[in-house]
C-alpha positions as CSV (number, residue, x, y, z in Angstrom):
1,M,0.2,-0.1,0.0
2,S,2.9,2.3,0.9
3,G,4.0,1.7,-2.9
4,H,0.7,3.0,-4.1
5,R,0.6,6.1,-1.9
6,H,4.2,7.0,-3.0
7,M,3.2,6.7,-6.5
8,F,0.0,9.0,-6.2
9,L,2.2,11.7,-4.4
10,S,4.7,11.4,-7.1
11,V,2.3,12.7,-9.7
12,P,2.2,16.3,-8.8
13,A,6.0,16.1,-8.2
14,L,6.5,14.9,-11.7
15,V,4.0,17.4,-13.1
16,G,5.9,20.5,-11.1
17,L,9.2,18.8,-12.3
18,S,8.1,18.7,-16.2
19,V,6.9,22.5,-15.9
20,L,10.2,23.7,-14.0
21,W,12.5,21.7,-16.8
22,E,10.3,23.6,-19.5
23,L,11.0,26.8,-17.7
24,V,14.7,26.1,-17.4
25,K,15.3,25.0,-20.8
26,A,13.5,28.3,-21.8
27,E,15.7,30.4,-19.7
28,L,18.8,28.8,-20.9
29,S,17.9,29.1,-24.7
30,N,17.2,32.9,-24.0
31,A,20.4,33.5,-21.7
32,D,22.3,32.0,-25.0
33,D,20.3,34.4,-27.6
34,T,20.7,37.2,-25.1
35,S,24.4,36.8,-24.7
36,S,24.8,36.9,-28.7
37,S,22.3,39.7,-29.6
38,M,21.9,41.5,-26.3
39,I,18.1,41.6,-26.9
40,D,16.0,42.0,-23.9
41,Y,13.2,39.4,-24.4
42,R,11.5,40.0,-21.0
43,N,10.5,43.5,-21.8
44,R,9.8,43.4,-25.3
45,N,5.9,43.8,-26.5
46,C,6.0,41.0,-29.2
47,G,2.8,41.6,-30.3
48,E,3.2,45.4,-30.9
49,L,6.4,44.8,-32.4
50,L,5.0,42.2,-35.0
51,Q,2.3,44.5,-36.0
52,H,4.7,47.2,-37.1
53,N,7.4,44.8,-38.5
54,R,5.1,42.8,-41.0
55,T,8.3,41.6,-42.7
56,L,9.7,39.9,-39.7
57,Y,6.0,38.7,-39.0
58,S,5.9,36.9,-42.5
59,E,8.8,34.7,-41.3
60,I,7.2,33.1,-38.5
61,Q,3.4,33.9,-39.5
62,Y,1.3,30.6,-38.6
63,K,0.3,29.1,-42.1
64,G,-2.4,26.8,-40.9
65,H,-6.0,27.1,-40.2
66,I,-7.2,29.3,-37.5
67,T,-10.6,28.0,-35.7
68,N,-13.5,30.4,-35.2
69,Y,-11.5,33.3,-36.7
70,Y,-13.6,35.4,-39.3
71,G,-10.9,36.3,-41.5
72,S,-10.9,39.4,-44.0
73,P,-8.4,41.5,-45.6
74,E,-8.9,44.2,-43.1
75,A,-8.4,41.4,-40.2
76,D,-5.6,39.9,-41.8
77,V,-3.8,42.9,-41.7
78,Q,-4.0,43.1,-38.0
79,L,-3.7,39.7,-37.1
80,V,-0.7,38.3,-35.1
81,A,-0.7,34.6,-35.5
82,I,2.5,33.2,-35.0
83,T,4.2,29.7,-34.5
84,Y,5.6,28.2,-31.5
85,N,9.2,28.0,-32.9
86,G,8.8,31.8,-34.1
87,C,7.7,32.8,-30.7
88,L,10.7,31.1,-29.2
89,K,12.9,33.0,-31.7
90,V,11.3,36.5,-31.5
91,C,9.5,36.9,-28.3
92,G,11.7,34.6,-26.1
93,N,10.1,31.9,-23.6
94,Y,10.0,34.4,-20.4
95,W,6.8,34.3,-18.7
96,R,5.4,37.8,-18.3
97,N,3.2,38.8,-15.4
98,D,1.1,41.6,-15.0
99,A,0.9,42.9,-11.2
100,Q,-2.7,44.3,-11.8
101,T,-3.7,40.7,-13.2
102,T,-2.2,38.9,-10.0
103,L,-4.0,41.6,-8.1
104,D,-7.4,40.9,-9.6
105,L,-7.0,37.2,-9.1
106,L,-6.1,37.8,-5.4
107,L,-9.0,40.1,-4.8
108,D,-11.8,38.0,-7.1
109,W,-11.1,34.6,-6.1
110,I,-8.4,33.8,-3.5
111,L,-9.2,35.8,-0.6
112,P,-13.2,35.2,-1.1
113,A,-12.3,31.3,-1.2
114,I,-10.4,31.4,1.5
115,G,-13.0,33.0,3.6
116,L,-15.2,30.5,2.7
117,I,-13.1,27.5,3.4
118,G,-12.0,29.0,6.8
119,N,-15.9,29.1,7.9
120,M,-16.4,25.4,7.2
121,P,-17.5,23.1,9.9
122,W,-14.3,22.3,11.4
123,E,-14.2,20.9,14.8
124,S,-11.8,21.9,17.6
125,N,-8.8,20.1,18.5
126,R,-8.7,17.8,15.5
127,N,-5.7,18.9,13.6
128,S,-4.9,15.2,12.7
129,V,-7.9,15.2,10.2
130,T,-8.0,18.6,9.3
131,V,-6.1,17.8,6.4
132,V,-8.0,15.1,5.1
133,W,-11.3,17.1,5.7
134,L,-9.9,19.9,3.5
135,A,-8.9,17.5,0.7
136,R,-12.3,15.6,0.9
137,W,-14.1,19.0,0.7
138,I,-11.5,20.5,-2.2
139,G,-10.3,17.4,-4.0
140,S,-13.7,15.8,-4.1
141,P,-16.4,18.2,-4.3
142,I,-18.8,15.9,-6.0
143,A,-18.7,13.1,-3.4
144,A,-18.7,15.6,-0.5
145,L,-21.6,17.7,-1.9
146,T,-23.8,14.4,-2.3
147,F,-23.6,13.8,1.3
148,C,-24.0,17.1,2.2
149,L,-27.4,17.3,0.2
150,W,-28.4,14.0,1.8
151,D,-28.0,15.7,5.4
152,V,-29.8,18.4,4.0
153,R,-32.7,16.3,3.1
154,I,-32.8,14.5,6.3
155,A,-33.0,17.7,8.2
156,S,-36.0,19.1,6.0
157,K,-37.6,15.7,7.1
158,C,-37.1,16.4,10.6
159,A,-38.5,20.0,10.0
160,K,-41.6,18.3,8.7
161,L,-41.7,15.9,11.3
162,A,-42.2,18.7,13.8
163,N,-44.7,20.7,11.7
164,L,-46.8,17.4,11.5
165,T,-47.1,16.8,15.2
166,T,-47.4,20.6,16.3
167,N,-49.9,21.5,13.6
168,H,-52.6,18.7,14.4
169,R,-52.3,19.3,18.2
170,R,-53.1,22.7,17.3
171,R,-56.2,21.8,15.5
172,M,-57.5,19.3,18.1
173,A,-57.1,22.3,20.9
174,D,-58.9,24.8,18.9
175,S,-62.4,24.8,20.2
176,G,-64.4,27.2,22.3
177,V,-64.4,25.2,25.5
178,I,-60.8,25.7,26.0
179,G,-59.6,29.0,26.7
180,Q,-57.4,31.1,24.3
181,Q,-54.5,31.0,27.1
182,S,-54.8,27.3,27.6
183,D,-54.7,26.8,23.8
184,A,-51.4,28.7,23.7
185,E,-49.8,26.8,26.4
186,D,-50.9,23.5,24.9
187,E,-49.7,24.5,21.6
188,L,-46.3,25.6,22.8
189,R,-45.5,22.6,25.2
190,V,-46.4,20.3,22.3
191,F,-44.1,22.1,20.0
192,S,-41.2,22.2,22.3
193,A,-41.3,18.5,22.8
194,A,-41.7,17.9,18.9
195,R,-39.0,20.4,18.1
196,D,-36.5,18.7,20.8
197,T,-37.4,15.4,19.4
198,S,-36.7,16.6,15.7
199,Y,-33.4,18.3,16.3
200,I,-32.0,15.3,18.6
201,L,-33.0,13.2,15.5
202,L,-31.4,15.6,13.0
203,V,-27.9,15.7,15.2
204,M,-28.0,12.0,15.8
205,N,-27.9,11.3,12.0
206,Q,-24.3,12.9,11.8
207,F,-22.9,10.0,14.0
208,Q,-21.7,6.6,12.6
209,L,-23.1,3.2,13.7
210,L,-20.4,1.3,15.4
211,K,-19.8,-2.2,14.3
212,S,-19.4,-3.4,17.9
213,A,-23.0,-2.5,18.6
214,E,-23.9,-5.9,16.5
215,Q,-22.8,-8.2,19.6
216,E,-25.2,-6.2,21.7
217,L,-28.5,-5.7,19.7
218,T,-30.2,-6.6,16.7
219,P,-31.4,-4.3,14.0
220,E,-34.9,-4.2,15.0
221,E,-33.9,-3.6,18.6
222,L,-31.7,-0.8,17.5
223,V,-35.1,0.7,15.6
224,L,-37.1,0.2,18.7
225,A,-34.8,1.6,21.0
226,V,-34.3,4.6,19.2
227,E,-38.0,5.5,18.6
228,R,-38.6,4.7,22.1
229,A,-35.8,7.4,23.1
230,L,-37.2,9.8,20.7
231,F,-41.0,9.7,21.2
232,S,-41.7,8.1,24.4
233,H,-43.0,10.0,27.8
234,E,-42.1,7.1,29.9
235,V,-39.3,7.0,33.0
236,V,-37.2,4.2,31.6
237,N,-34.6,2.5,33.7
238,G,-34.6,5.5,36.1
239,V,-34.4,8.2,32.9
240,D,-37.2,10.5,32.3
241,L,-37.1,10.5,28.7
242,L,-39.0,13.6,28.1
243,Q,-36.7,15.6,30.5
244,E,-33.5,14.0,29.2
245,R,-34.4,14.8,25.6
246,K,-35.3,18.5,26.6
247,E,-32.0,18.5,28.3
248,I,-29.7,17.1,25.6
249,A,-31.8,19.4,22.8
250,Y,-30.9,22.6,25.3
251,S,-27.2,21.7,25.3
252,L,-27.4,21.1,21.6
253,R,-28.5,24.4,20.7
254,D,-26.1,26.0,23.3
255,R,-23.1,24.5,21.9
256,R,-24.1,25.0,18.5
257,K,-21.9,27.1,16.5
258,R,-23.3,30.4,15.6
259,G,-22.4,33.3,13.3
260,I,-24.9,33.2,10.4
261,I,-24.0,37.0,9.7
262,P,-20.4,36.3,8.9
263,I,-21.4,33.0,6.8
264,F,-23.7,35.3,4.6
265,L,-21.2,38.1,4.6
266,G,-18.5,35.7,3.2
267,L,-20.8,34.4,0.5
268,G,-21.9,38.0,-0.5
269,G,-18.3,38.5,-1.0
270,F,-17.8,35.4,-3.0
271,F,-20.7,36.3,-5.3
272,F,-19.8,40.5,-5.6
273,A,-16.2,39.2,-6.7
274,M,-17.5,36.8,-9.5
275,A,-20.2,39.7,-10.7
276,V,-17.1,42.0,-11.0
277,A,-15.1,39.6,-12.6
278,I,-17.9,38.6,-15.2
279,K,-18.5,42.4,-16.1
280,K,-14.8,43.1,-16.6
281,A,-15.0,39.9,-18.8
282,F,-17.4,41.3,-21.2
283,D,-16.0,44.9,-21.3
284,I,-14.0,45.0,-24.2
285,G,-10.2,45.9,-23.7
286,D,-6.8,45.0,-23.8
287,N,-6.9,42.9,-20.9
288,E,-10.5,41.1,-21.7
289,R,-8.5,37.6,-22.4
290,A,-7.0,37.8,-18.7
291,T,-9.9,38.6,-17.2
292,A,-11.6,36.0,-18.9
293,F,-9.3,33.5,-17.4
294,N,-9.9,34.7,-14.3
295,V,-13.6,34.1,-14.4
296,G,-12.7,30.6,-15.7
297,L,-10.7,30.1,-12.3
298,G,-13.8,31.3,-10.4
299,L,-16.1,28.7,-12.3
300,L,-13.9,26.2,-11.6
301,V,-14.3,26.6,-8.1
302,G,-17.9,27.9,-8.3
303,W,-19.1,24.8,-6.7
304,L,-17.4,26.1,-3.2
305,P,-20.4,28.5,-2.1
306,V,-22.8,25.6,-2.7
307,L,-20.6,23.1,-0.8
308,Y,-20.0,25.7,1.8
309,L,-24.0,26.2,2.3
310,A,-24.7,22.6,2.2
311,A,-22.1,22.0,5.1
312,V,-23.3,24.7,7.4
313,V,-27.2,24.5,6.9
314,D,-27.1,21.8,9.9
315,N,-24.2,23.9,11.6
316,D,-21.8,21.7,13.5
317,H,-21.2,21.3,17.2
318,D,-18.0,21.3,19.3
319,N,-17.4,18.3,21.8
320,K,-18.9,15.7,19.5
321,P,-17.5,12.9,21.9
322,E,-19.9,14.2,24.7
323,F,-22.9,14.2,22.4
324,A,-22.2,10.9,21.3
325,E,-22.0,9.3,24.7
326,R,-25.2,11.2,25.7
327,F,-26.9,9.5,22.9
328,N,-25.5,6.3,23.5
329,R,-27.1,6.5,27.0
330,L,-30.1,7.8,25.9
331,I,-30.6,4.8,23.5
332,S,-29.1,2.3,25.9
333,A,-31.9,3.1,28.6
334,C,-34.4,2.0,26.3
335,H,-33.0,-1.2,25.5
336,K,-33.9,-4.4,27.7
337,N,-32.2,-3.6,31.4
338,G,-30.6,-0.4,30.3
339,D,-27.1,-1.4,30.6
340,F,-24.8,1.0,28.6
341,I,-24.1,0.0,24.8
342,E,-21.7,2.0,22.4
343,I,-23.8,2.7,19.3
344,L,-22.8,6.0,17.8
345,G,-19.4,6.8,17.0
346,E,-17.6,9.7,15.5
347,G,-19.3,12.4,13.8
348,K,-19.1,11.9,9.9
349,G,-21.9,14.1,8.6
350,Q,-21.4,17.1,6.2
351,G,-19.1,15.0,3.7
352,R,-16.3,14.8,6.2
353,G,-16.8,11.0,6.6
354,R,-16.4,8.7,3.7
355,W,-19.5,6.4,3.1
356,H,-21.5,7.9,5.8
357,Y,-25.3,7.3,5.6
358,G,-26.6,7.8,9.5
359,I,-29.8,6.5,11.1
360,G,-32.0,9.3,10.0
361,Q,-33.5,7.7,7.1
362,T,-34.1,4.2,8.6
363,I,-36.3,6.1,11.4
364,M,-38.1,8.3,8.8
365,S,-38.8,5.5,6.5
366,R,-40.3,3.5,9.4
367,I,-42.6,6.7,10.3
368,E,-43.7,7.1,6.8
369,D,-44.3,3.5,5.9
370,E,-45.2,2.0,9.1
371,L,-46.6,4.4,12.0
372,L,-48.5,6.6,9.8
373,V,-50.3,3.9,7.6
374,G,-53.9,4.5,7.9
375,R,-53.5,7.7,9.6
376,E,-56.4,10.1,8.9
377,A,-55.7,13.3,7.6
378,D,-56.9,15.2,10.6
379,A,-56.2,12.7,13.1
380,V,-54.2,13.9,16.1
381,V,-50.6,12.8,15.7
382,D,-49.3,11.3,19.1
383,W,-46.1,9.5,18.4
384,D,-45.9,7.7,21.7
385,V,-49.0,6.0,21.0
386,M,-48.3,5.2,17.5
387,R,-45.2,3.6,18.3
388,K,-46.7,1.2,20.6
389,N,-49.3,0.4,18.3
390,A,-47.2,-0.1,15.4
391,P,-45.9,-3.7,14.1
392,P,-42.5,-4.5,14.7
393,P,-40.2,-3.0,12.5
394,T,-39.8,-4.5,9.1
395,R,-36.8,-2.1,7.9
396,R,-33.2,-3.0,8.8
397,I,-30.8,-0.1,9.2
398,E,-30.8,1.2,5.6
399,L,-27.1,1.9,4.2
400,A,-28.7,2.6,1.0
401,H,-31.9,4.3,-0.3
402,W,-33.1,5.2,-3.6
403,R,-34.0,8.5,-2.2
404,I,-30.0,9.2,-2.2
405,I,-30.0,9.4,-6.2
406,E,-31.4,12.6,-6.0
407,P,-28.9,14.2,-4.1
408,L,-26.3,12.1,-6.0
409,L,-27.4,13.5,-9.4
410,S,-27.9,17.2,-8.1
411,A,-24.4,17.2,-6.8
412,F,-23.0,15.9,-10.0
413,V,-25.0,18.4,-12.1
414,I,-23.9,21.3,-9.8
415,V,-20.2,20.7,-9.8
416,C,-19.9,19.4,-13.4
417,G,-22.0,22.1,-14.9
418,I,-20.4,25.1,-13.2
419,S,-16.9,23.8,-13.4
420,S,-17.2,23.1,-17.2
421,G,-17.7,26.4,-17.9
422,S,-14.1,27.2,-17.0
423,F,-13.1,24.8,-19.6
424,I,-15.1,26.4,-22.0
425,L,-13.8,29.8,-21.2
426,A,-10.3,28.7,-21.8
427,Y,-10.6,26.4,-24.7
428,F,-12.5,28.7,-26.8
429,T,-10.8,32.0,-26.0
430,P,-8.4,32.6,-29.0
431,P,-6.6,30.6,-30.0
432,V,-9.3,27.8,-30.1
433,G,-7.7,24.7,-28.6
434,F,-6.0,22.9,-25.8
435,A,-3.3,24.9,-24.0
436,W,-1.9,24.3,-20.6
437,R,-4.7,26.4,-18.8
438,S,-7.7,24.3,-20.4
439,A,-5.8,21.2,-19.9
440,A,-5.3,22.3,-16.2
441,Y,-9.1,23.0,-15.8
442,L,-10.1,19.7,-17.5
443,T,-7.7,17.7,-15.4
444,C,-9.0,19.1,-12.2
445,L,-12.8,18.4,-13.1
446,C,-11.8,14.7,-14.6
447,I,-10.0,13.7,-11.4
448,A,-13.0,14.9,-9.2
449,V,-15.5,13.0,-11.6
450,V,-13.3,9.7,-11.1
451,I,-12.9,10.0,-7.3
452,F,-16.8,10.7,-7.5
453,L,-17.4,7.6,-9.5
454,I,-15.1,5.3,-7.4
455,D,-16.4,6.6,-4.3
456,I,-20.2,6.0,-5.3
457,I,-19.2,2.4,-6.6
458,L,-17.6,1.3,-3.5
459,F,-20.2,2.8,-1.2
460,K,-22.6,-0.4,-1.8
461,I,-19.5,-2.7,-1.9
462,V,-17.7,-1.6,1.1
463,R,-20.3,-0.5,3.6
464,H,-20.5,-2.8,6.5
465,P,-24.2,-4.0,6.8
466,F,-25.6,-3.6,10.6
467,M,-26.4,-7.2,11.5
468,T,-26.3,-10.0,14.1
469,T,-24.2,-13.1,14.1
470,N,-27.0,-15.2,13.4
471,D,-27.8,-13.0,10.3
472,Q,-24.6,-13.7,9.0
473,V,-24.2,-16.0,5.9
474,K,-21.4,-17.6,4.3
475,H,-20.1,-15.7,1.4
476,G,-17.3,-16.5,-1.2
477,A,-14.0,-15.3,-0.9
478,V,-14.3,-12.3,-3.1
479,Y,-17.2,-11.0,-1.0
480,N,-15.4,-11.6,2.0
481,F,-12.3,-9.8,0.7
482,C,-14.4,-6.5,-0.2
483,K,-16.3,-6.8,3.0
484,S,-13.0,-7.0,4.9
485,V,-11.4,-4.2,7.0
486,R,-8.4,-4.3,5.2
487,F,-9.9,-3.9,1.5
488,R,-12.0,-0.8,3.4
489,H,-9.0,0.6,4.6
490,V,-7.1,0.4,1.3
491,A,-9.8,1.9,-0.6
492,H,-10.1,4.7,2.1
493,V,-6.3,5.6,1.5
494,V,-6.2,5.4,-2.2
495,L,-9.1,7.9,-2.2
496,I,-7.6,10.1,0.1
497,C,-4.3,10.2,-2.0
498,L,-6.5,11.0,-5.2
499,E,-8.2,13.9,-3.2
500,I,-4.8,15.1,-2.0
501,I,-3.5,15.1,-5.7
502,N,-6.4,17.2,-7.0
503,T,-6.3,19.6,-4.0
504,L,-2.7,20.1,-4.8
505,T,-3.3,20.2,-8.7
506,L,-5.8,22.8,-8.1
507,C,-3.4,25.0,-5.6
508,L,-0.7,24.7,-8.3
509,L,-3.1,25.9,-10.9
510,V,-4.1,29.1,-8.6
511,I,-0.5,29.6,-8.0
512,A,0.4,29.4,-11.7
513,M,-2.0,31.9,-12.7
514,A,-1.1,34.3,-10.0
515,A,2.5,34.0,-10.9
516,G,1.8,34.1,-14.7
517,L,3.5,30.9,-15.6
518,F,0.7,30.4,-18.4
519,N,1.9,33.5,-20.2
520,F,4.7,32.6,-22.4
521,C,5.1,30.7,-25.3
522,A,4.9,26.9,-24.1
523,G,1.8,28.2,-22.0
524,Q,-0.1,29.6,-24.8
525,V,0.4,27.5,-27.8
526,V,-2.4,25.2,-28.9
527,N,-2.1,22.7,-32.0
528,R,1.4,21.7,-30.8
529,G,1.4,19.1,-33.6
530,G,0.7,21.9,-36.3
531,P,3.1,23.9,-38.6
532,G,6.0,25.5,-36.7
533,G,5.0,23.5,-33.5
534,G,1.7,25.0,-32.9
535,L,-0.4,28.4,-32.8
536,I,0.0,31.5,-30.6
537,I,-2.1,34.7,-31.2
538,L,-0.8,37.9,-29.6
539,N,-3.8,40.5,-30.6
540,D,-5.6,42.3,-27.8
541,G,-9.2,41.9,-26.7
542,A,-10.6,44.7,-29.1
543,F,-9.4,42.2,-32.0
544,Y,-10.5,38.9,-30.5
545,S,-14.2,40.5,-30.1
546,K,-14.2,41.9,-33.5
547,Y,-13.0,39.0,-35.4
548,F,-13.5,35.8,-33.3
549,D,-17.0,34.9,-31.9
550,I,-16.1,35.0,-28.3
551,I,-19.1,36.6,-26.6
552,N,-21.3,33.5,-27.5
553,Y,-18.7,31.2,-26.0
554,Y,-18.4,33.6,-22.9
555,I,-22.4,33.2,-22.9
556,L,-22.0,29.5,-23.1
557,G,-19.6,29.2,-20.5
558,I,-20.8,31.8,-17.7
559,V,-24.4,31.8,-17.8
560,P,-25.5,28.0,-17.3
561,G,-22.8,27.8,-14.4
562,M,-24.3,31.0,-12.8
563,I,-28.0,29.6,-12.9
564,L,-26.9,26.4,-11.6
565,M,-24.9,28.4,-8.7
566,S,-27.8,30.7,-8.0
567,V,-30.4,28.0,-7.8
568,A,-28.4,26.0,-5.7
569,T,-27.6,28.6,-3.5
570,L,-31.1,29.9,-3.3
571,Y,-32.7,26.5,-2.4
572,L,-30.2,26.1,0.3
573,I,-30.6,29.3,2.1
574,E,-34.4,28.6,1.8
575,Q,-33.6,25.4,3.7
576,W,-31.6,27.3,6.2
577,F,-34.4,29.6,7.1
578,T,-37.1,26.9,7.0
579,Q,-35.1,24.6,9.3
580,S,-33.9,27.4,11.8
581,F,-36.6,27.1,14.1
582,L,-35.2,23.6,15.1
583,W,-32.4,25.4,16.8
584,A,-33.6,28.6,18.2
585,M,-32.9,28.8,21.7
586,S,-36.3,29.8,23.2
587,D,-39.2,27.7,22.3
588,E,-41.2,31.2,21.7
589,A,-38.9,32.4,18.9
590,G,-38.9,28.8,17.3
591,L,-42.5,28.8,17.5
592,I,-42.3,32.2,15.5
593,G,-40.0,30.7,13.2
594,W,-42.2,27.7,12.9
595,K,-45.2,29.6,11.7
596,R,-43.4,31.5,9.2
597,S,-41.7,28.4,7.7
598,R,-45.0,26.9,7.2
599,R,-46.9,29.8,5.6
600,W,-44.0,30.2,3.2
601,K,-43.8,26.4,2.4
602,W,-47.7,26.4,1.8
603,I,-47.0,29.4,-0.5
604,T,-44.0,28.0,-2.6
605,S,-45.9,24.5,-2.7
606,L,-48.8,26.2,-4.2
607,G,-51.1,25.2,-1.1
608,G,-49.6,21.7,-1.0
609,A,-50.2,20.8,-4.6
610,M,-46.2,20.4,-5.1
611,E,-46.0,17.7,-2.2
612,V,-47.7,15.1,-3.9
613,G,-46.3,11.6,-3.0
614,E,-44.9,13.2,0.4
615,T,-45.9,11.4,3.5
616,L,-44.5,14.2,5.6
617,R,-45.7,17.4,4.4
618,W,-46.1,21.1,5.5
619,N,-49.9,21.7,6.4
620,M,-51.5,24.9,7.2
């Protein structure tokens, strides 16, 4: 395994050495030319020189076909299309960096992106895994976003769960016999209990199920114990479940990380920088091409605000081991004689843990398919009574569910749809074709897609199903190997290496753009197999706009990505606001937020017409 790790980690080193070797060769060749002719290639404006010296230009002119060029006698007089060998001869292979371009790149993308990354849901005193989490979020955005969106979906169901309970309780209490004050107190009491239950389930879903728990209880016993811990009003094994849930929920809300204002300010800064960069790209000027490349870098990481919001909708908590222990004690008290069992391990939600699913979907499926079966539309929802009257659970612990396909496809479309715009901009900006920049954009995206496909394929293979010793049957050698801890560990390490490689590739790309390493002959040439070693065009932005169809390609590259980014961001902001009543500190503030969320959902769902097929619905 160490050989594979060294092989993966050596890839960016080889790429860096190849680039360095190209630069060294260029420097040596330029040093020889400079010593013989004393020409200052570094400060030479090659495009302006060839514009005025057409004799010299004719010696190094590119004779092949130029894609997307509207040729005309007037255009041919102004065109400066030279070969790669001619560029080395006349212009030198020095890279030329504009300080203003570097500053724009720093202000437009680097600082806003660092601000978003700094506000991701890190955990205190977890330095050993910080690099791994960073590599997963940045190097594997599709896989990380998939599980973040899945967590958002579970959180949305938890909000609906609280709404379903409180809504019908309020209708039952609304009568002329009960006074207004009693009605309000009953509503607040029921809402508080439902809110605590839903929020505990939401956070509990972030923790992994320990394999060692199989030795203590069956999957059915685990489901029943969790249901009892969440819904029962009993005193079980010396534990008052209602009071214990209230204390746990209060502690969760008190420890919850705050700071929604900095979160939205950081998000607003990223979008403001993107709007400014896009405006510059569509303004015709000498530096239009450099600005378009800056927009391309922004689109390459344009999924970052979406991932950022998806990870903080259910903002994380410090001191996760403490909450895991409290959840374990709560569930253990509801199983047989109440002996302590370690059921929940580390927090793996929000895209941090690989192949994490949580217990939330299992409980939700049980509620929808078994507890609510036969319930009348206006009937009172008393989960404790329903739990006691429900048949034994027919569902095991679900480690895969067809509903995860929706966040999976959404994450794939969001990341690929936004990032592909960067390749379109780099590829179709004159000269049209593959260059170092477009190849680097495509490489980052392809590695992310490969990691995503491997991650999803292995999800079903290496997941350890929650089962008991009696349920385990004999399988073949291949099955046992794929389910073994060793294979899981090897797959995990290989994917971490790929994620680190992709993260380093992205970082090297940003450094190269900031340092202007693409602004020399080897970095700009396309069609390397063409006449004279390839094509380089040295005209300004006004010429490109007039004689190349760049505006339509700018629209094709920018608009779809911006639409996806905006829709995904608005969806996650809406989810945050409609779920925020679950973690409001006071019950009164939570009740106000719940009523607002219910009215908003009723309007956006066209009176519930858009929620067809949903068992848990937002009702008025």
